[in-house]
C-alpha positions in Angstrom: -28.3 4.2 10.4 -24.6 3.4 9.8 -23.8 5.3 13.0 -26.4 3.2 15.0 -24.9 0.0 13.5 -21.4 1.0 14.6 -22.5 1.9 18.1 -24.2 -1.4 18.5 -21.1 -3.3 17.4 -18.9 -1.1 19.7 -21.2 -1.9 22.6 -20.8 -5.6 22.0 -17.0 -5.3 21.8 -17.0 -3.4 25.0 -19.1 -5.9 26.9 -16.7 -8.0 29.0 -13.6 -6.6 27.2 -10.9 -4.0 27.8 -11.3 -0.5 26.5 -9.2 -1.3 23.5 -10.3 -4.8 22.2 -7.7 -7.4 21.8 -7.5 -9.1 18.4 -8.9 -12.4 19.7 -12.0 -10.6 21.1 -12.3 -8.7 17.8 -12.5 -11.9 15.8 -15.1 -13.4 18.2 -17.3 -10.4 17.9 -17.0 -10.3 14.1 -18.3 -13.9 14.0 -21.1 -13.2 16.5 -22.3 -9.9 15.0 -22.3 -11.3 11.4 -24.0 -14.5 12.6 -21.2 -16.6 11.1 -19.6 -19.8 12.3 -16.2 -18.2 12.5 -14.0 -15.2 11.6 -10.4 -14.4 11.0 -8.3 -11.3 10.2 -5.3 -11.5 7.9 -2.8 -8.7 7.4 -1.2 -8.2 3.9 1.3 -5.9 2.4 1.5 -5.8 -1.4 1.8 -9.3 -2.7 2.8 -10.7 0.6 0.5 -12.0 3.4 2.0 -11.0 6.7 0.0 -13.6 8.6 -3.1 -14.1 10.7 -3.9 -11.5 13.5 -6.5 -13.8 15.0 -9.1 -16.5 14.4 -12.2 -17.3 16.3 -11.9 -21.1 16.2 -9.9 -24.0 14.7 -11.7 -23.9 11.3 -11.1 -20.2 11.0 -7.4 -20.8 11.9 -7.2 -23.5 9.2 -8.8 -21.1 6.6 -6.2 -18.5 7.4 -3.4 -21.0 7.3 -4.6 -22.3 3.9 -4.7 -18.9 2.4 -1.3 -18.0 3.7 0.2 -21.3 2.5 -1.5 -21.4 -0.9 -1.7 -17.7 -1.7 -5.3 -17.9 -2.7 -8.8 -17.6 -1.1 -11.4 -14.9 -0.2 -9.1 -12.8 1.9 -6.4 -12.7 -0.8 -8.9 -11.7 -3.5 -10.7 -9.2 -1.3 -7.4 -7.5 -0.5 -6.1 -7.4 -4.1 -9.4 -6.5 -5.7 -10.3 -4.1 -2.9 -13.9 -5.3 -2.8 -15.9 -7.9 -0.8 -15.6 -11.4 -2.2 -18.7 -13.5 -1.5 -18.9 -17.3 -2.0 -22.2 -18.6 -0.6 -21.7 -22.2 -1.9 -18.0 -23.1 -1.7 -18.5 -26.8 -2.3 -20.2 -26.0 -5.6 -17.3 -23.7 -6.8 -14.3 -26.0 -6.9 -12.7 -24.2 -9.8 -12.6 -20.8 -8.0 -9.8 -21.6 -5.7 -8.6 -25.0 -6.8 -6.1 -25.7 -4.1 -7.9 -23.8 -1.2 -11.5 -25.1 -1.7 -11.2 -28.9 -1.1 -9.5 -28.7 2.4 -11.7 -25.7 3.4 -14.9 -27.6 2.5 -13.6 -30.7 4.3 -13.0 -28.6 7.4 -16.6 -27.4 7.3 -16.5 -24.0 5.5 -19.4 -24.3 3.2 -19.9 -20.5 2.6 -17.1 -18.0 2.8 -16.8 -14.2 2.6 -13.9 -11.8 2.5 -14.0 -8.1 3.2 -11.0 -5.8 2.7 -9.5 -3.9 5.6 -8.8 -0.3 4.7 -8.5 3.1 6.2 -8.7 5.8 3.6 -6.2 4.8 0.9 -4.3 2.4 3.2 -5.1 -1.3 2.6 -4.1 -3.5 5.5 -5.5 -7.0 4.8 -8.9 -8.7 4.9 -11.6 -10.0 7.3 -12.6 -13.5 6.6 -16.0 -14.9 7.6 -17.2 -18.5 7.1 -20.4 -20.4 7.8 -20.9 -24.2 8.1 -24.0 -24.1 6.0 -24.2 -22.7 2.4 -26.3 -19.6 1.7 -26.1 -16.0 0.8 -25.5 -13.2 3.3 -28.5 -11.2 4.2 -28.4 -7.4 3.5 -28.1 -6.9 7.3 -25.2 -9.3 7.6 -23.5 -7.7 4.6 -23.9 -4.2 6.1 -22.6 -5.4 9.5 -19.6 -7.1 7.8 -18.6 -3.8 6.1 -18.7 -2.0 9.4 -16.8 -4.8 11.1 -14.1 -4.7 8.5 -13.7 -0.9 8.9 -13.6 -1.3 12.7 -11.0 -4.1 12.4 -8.8 -1.9 10.2 -9.0 1.0 12.6 -8.2 -1.3 15.6 -5.1 -2.6 13.9 -3.9 0.9 13.2 -4.5 2.0 16.8 -2.7 -1.0 18.2 0.3 -0.5 15.9 0.5 3.2 16.7 1.9 2.4 20.1 4.7 0.2 18.7 8.3 1.3 18.2 9.3 2.1 14.5 9.8 -1.1 12.6 8.4 -3.3 15.4 5.1 -5.1 15.7 2.6 -4.0 18.3 2.6 -6.3 21.3 -1.2 -6.6 21.1 -0.9 -7.8 17.5 1.9 -10.2 18.1 0.4 -11.9 21.2 -1.6 -14.9 19.9 -1.0 -14.0 16.2 0.7 -16.1 13.6 2.9 -14.0 11.5 5.2 -16.7 10.1 8.4 -14.8 10.7 10.5 -17.7 9.4 8.6 -17.6 6.2 9.3 -13.9 5.7 13.0 -14.5 6.5 13.1 -17.3 4.0 11.4 -15.2 1.3 13.9 -12.5 1.8 16.8 -15.0 1.4 15.2 -16.5 -1.8 14.6 -13.0 -3.2 18.3 -12.2 -2.8 19.4 -15.6 -4.3 17.2 -15.2 -7.4 17.1 -11.4 -7.7 13.3 -11.4 -7.6 10.8 -9.5 -5.5 9.8 -10.9 -2.0 6.3 -11.6 -3.4 7.8 -13.7 -6.2 10.1 -15.5 -3.8 7.2 -16.4 -1.5 5.3 -17.7 -4.6 8.3 -19.9 -5.4 8.3 -21.3 -1.8 4.6 -22.0 -1.9 4.9 -23.8 -5.3 7.6 -26.0 -3.9 5.7 -26.7 -0.7 2.5 -27.5 -2.5 4.2 -29.6 -5.2 6.1 -31.7 -2.7 3.2 -31.9 -0.1 5.3 -30.3 2.6 4.2 -27.6 5.0 5.3 -24.1 4.0 6.8 -23.5 7.4 9.0 -26.6 7.1 10.3 -25.5 3.7 11.0 -22.0 5.0 12.9 -23.4 8.0 15.0 -25.5 5.6 15.8 -22.4 3.5 16.8 -20.4 6.6 19.0 -23.3 7.8 20.6 -23.4 4.4 19.5 -27.0 3.8 17.4 -25.9 0.8 18.1 -23.2 -1.7 16.8 -21.9 -5.0 18.9 -21.5 -8.1 18.2 -20.0 -11.5 18.8 -23.2 -13.4 18.9 -26.1 -10.9 17.6 -29.6 -11.7 14.0 -30.7 -10.9 12.1 -27.5 -11.1 14.2 -24.9 -9.4 15.0 -26.2 -6.0 17.6 -28.5 -4.6 18.7 -29.6 -1.2 22.1 -28.1 -0.3 24.8 -30.6 0.7 24.6 -31.0 4.5 28.2 -32.0 4.8 
């Protein structure tokens, strides 16, 4: 039965696509097969979200962006807990992800589901599915989503296998949003404060959220050395560096 399910999904991926599905096509098929309004795939490594591989529409892109910026949401939990995270009524669960939920609901995500991407013992990230109406997944949708998450994980590994050591596969980089400036800023902050990159990213997120500024803008300021973090600076840990 699982084999039949996989063959059906592979046939849909192959229809009108290249032999090795591009990420954008993969996200579209994930949404179609699972009968969802949209889908997105996020890569993660330890405590750090690498970024969004693809999203099927603007709402999915916003959901990925919110999770990356805020560090919370179904993909984050699915990855860390290594299990599916199902929220069939997001509007009724405002205390689950306090920062993520209001903008996600306002964008039209009324039910949201995260499935971890893994191959054997390797965890890669998570598949995010959303629907513009509240409601539980059916057993069929849930089973399809598990297969889709496994297929997405395998596809990411296949694409990356062709890349040079230390480089990102061209198929993954094209059309993806990996926030390289954020990763660079996190590395700089980690060195400044002597903390892990994950902790440095959390500090950047806290500042961006607390000051109502885009995470990308904060990261650019750090990289440009207009903003730095100190161990005991005034006003909560960050200060603008002197521009002169």
